[in-house]
N, C-alpha and C positions, 0 to 999 in steps of 0.2 A: 556648500558641503555638502555630500554625498548623505543620504539618510541609511542609516543601518537598517538590517534585516529585523531587527527587533519593533524600527520605528515604522518603519513599513507597516507591521503587522499592527499598530497601533499599541506599543508595549514600552516601557522606559528601555532605554539602551543598557543599561544594566543589569536589566532583569533576567531571571533564569528561565529562559520558554522552552518549552517541550512540545512538538507536536506526537502527538499519540496516536498511529492508527493500527487498527488491525486489519492485517494482508490476509486472503484466498477466502473471504467471505463467499460462501456460491462453491466451493469443494464438495461438500455434503452436510446434509442437516445438523450433524454434533457439532459442527466447527458452526454453521448459522447460530445455534441456540447460543453456542459460546461469545459470538461476536456481539450478539444483541446483548446479553448479560453484560459482558465489559463494558458499555457503555453504557448502560442503561443503571446497571448495578454496582459496577466500580469505575477507573480513572479514565480508562479509553474514551477517546473524542469520537473520531473517525472510523472509518472502513474503507477497503477495496474490494470489490465484485468481479468474481470469476466469470465472466458471461458465458464460457463455454460449456463449463462443468455442470453434471449430474444434479448439483444441487442448485443450479443460479436462477430457475426456477423458484423455488422455495425462499432464495434469498430477495430475490426481488419483490415476491409477494410481503414477507417483514417489512421492506423497507416503504414498501405502499402505505401499511398500516401505519409509519414512524417515519413521516417526513420530516422530521426535525431531525434525523440523525444524517450526520454530512455522509456521502458516500461516494468515491469514485469508481474507476474503473481498471481494474490490475489485468492491463493487455496479456493474454497469454498465449505463448507460442510453442510453448512444452507439455508435457507429462509424463510426470516422473513414478506415476502410480499404474504397476501393471498390471493390478486387479480391480483398480477404478478408473477406466479408461475415458477419456474425454476428445473430441478431435477440433479441428476447425470449425468455424460457423459458416463458409465459403465454403462451397464445392472442391473438392480433393482434386478435381483435374484443372480449377484457376490458381492453384497457388503448389503446386508439386516441388515447390525449392523449398516451401517450408515442411515437406515431410522427411521422413527415414527412409531407408530405403524395405522396409518393412509397409510402407503407405502408409504408416501412424504419424503423429508428432513425435518430433525426438525426445527422449527422455532427458537427455544431458545439452546442456546449452554450445559445447562446443561442434558438434556436428550441424547443428541448427545454423550459426554465425558463420562457420564455413561456408554454406550455399544460398542461403538464405539471400531472395533478389528482393530489394527493395520496394519497388512496384507491387509485389505481393504481398508483403509483410504491411503495405499500407493498405492494400484489397482487405486484407483481413482484421486488420484493426477498425478499419471504417466499421466493418460486418457488426464488432463489438461494440462498439460505441453508439450503432445505430440501433442494435438489438436492446441497449438498454435505455435508451429515447423511445424505442417503441412499447417500452413496457410502462411508459408514462411516468420517469424517473427522472429526476434534473441534477445529473454528476455534478461535484464539486471537481477533481482532476482526473489526469490520466496517470498511471504508473505503471510497472511492468512485474510479469510473474518471474522470479528467479534471473533476471538479466537487471543488473544493476546499470543505472543511465542507460539501459536499452541493448546493451551490450557491442555496441558500435554506434560512433560518431554520427554516424549517417540517418541510423536508428533515433538515435536523439534529438536530432534536429527533425526528423520527421514529427516525432511524436509531437515535440513542442511548438511545429507546426499546425496539427493538428487540433493539439488546446488553445491555439490561438482563434482556430478556424471555430470551433464549438465552443466558446468562451468557458473555458477551463482552465485552472490550473495543470502544472503537473509538476512531479515529484525530482526532484534535481538534487543528488548524493557528492559526484563525484567532480574533479575536474577532468576535462574544460569545461564541462558544463555548468560547474558554480558559476565561473568566470564571466562566461557568457550570461547566465541569466542577471548577476549583478550587475552589468554592462548596460544590461537593458533598465535598471530602476526597479526592480523585482528580487523580492527577498528569496535568501539560501541559507543552508544553516552555516553555522561559522565550525561546527564541529565534526569529528569524522560519526558515522552513520552509526546505527545498531541495529543489524538484524537477528531478534532472537534465537535463532538458528544455530548462530555462531556462539551462544553461551554454554558450557558446558552444565549438565544435568545437575551434578553433585555440588550442594552449597548455593543452587540457584537464587533461590527467595534472599538469602544474605547478601549475594552479588548483585539484586536488583535492589536493597535496602540502599545497600552503600552506593552505586552509581547515582543515584537519586541524591543522596549527601555530598557526592561530589560533583553532582551536576554545575559547570562553567556557568559566567554571565554568558547572553547570547542565547541564539537559536539551536537548536538540536534535536534529533528526531530519532525517535525507536516506532520500528517496523515488527511490530508482536502479532503472535501466531496461537491465539487463544483456541482450546476445542476441551469439548467435554472428557476427552480421554474414555467411553464407554465402549462396549462392546464393537459398535460400527465402527468408532473410531479405530481402534485394535485391529479390527481384519482388514481396512481398507486401507491403513497407513500404519503397518507394523514398526515402520525405524523415525516416526516422526511424531505417533501420539503423546508422547513423553513431552516432549519439547511444548506443547499445544495445551497437554495438561496444566505444567507448571505455568505456564503462562499464565492461565485462566485463574489459578492461584492463586498469583499473586496480585494480580489486575483487580480483582475480586476481594481481597484481603481489607478489612480495617486498616493493618499496617499499611498500606501502600496509600492510603487517602491519606493517615494524619501523619506519614511522613512529606507527602505535598505540603501537606499546613503548614508541619514544624517548617520546613526548607521553603517557605514561600515560592514555591514553582508554580509557576503561571504552566496549564497545559492546554494545549489548541488543539483542533483538528483542522480538515483541510476546507472546512467552508471558509474559517478565516483567512487561509491562504490564498484562495480563489479568490474573496473579493480586492486583496491588495493586487491579486495579478490582473483584475479587472479594471482595476480606478488607478495604479500607480500610484495612490497615496493611501496615509495609515486606514487602516481597516477599523472598523466600530466590532468588540469584544472581542 
């Protein structure tokens, strides 16, 4: 009989298991500070780093000082902030299909997915992975910025192949990816994923508390986006800083930690997932 995702992760089949990962690490310093605090002082466990972003060097410095924090690579092909730009790590002339007509990364995913060539996607993904490795870090997994399961099936397959090559896990949220992952004997979430940008701001803290109380048995994942919400955040991210600030407030609240205890929810990060992907056997911890 096939093992459940919980069992592959070293948990009881009936346990309520939650991957709690902070996305967008490296976007800017106010996000970096909030991500570290959400892990060290709050209930989050792992994070995903955006190598092309202006705050990436600071994020990598923080991770070198904290090797116990599991960190993956938030593969980034879009830039949605006109006042806070970043571009590909690869020379632009080598990846023209990843660029909008203005010569910059696309701000929205539709235009990118309509024209991105898979070979150029691979060149940029490898550049981002190698940048993290060159910084002396040991990443746990690959996932994508703004592209659930890569946005196209062939980008998903490419990313999973790269994860295998570099001995990493990959975030898998959707079908057919979840089915492919389970057929390989690897863990995949059992329930719909949560991207915290999908939640209304009004009543958000109560909504988070209710979602923890209602968390079903099996493996779930929340991608959260903590940020300090300070003046820097408000200047560079006028549309998103409130999402990030309210995430940060909940993740670091005593209520959140107490709810996990009361509800007997097991919170894990991608270090545990990576061990399961590497061994194909139940992971320790």
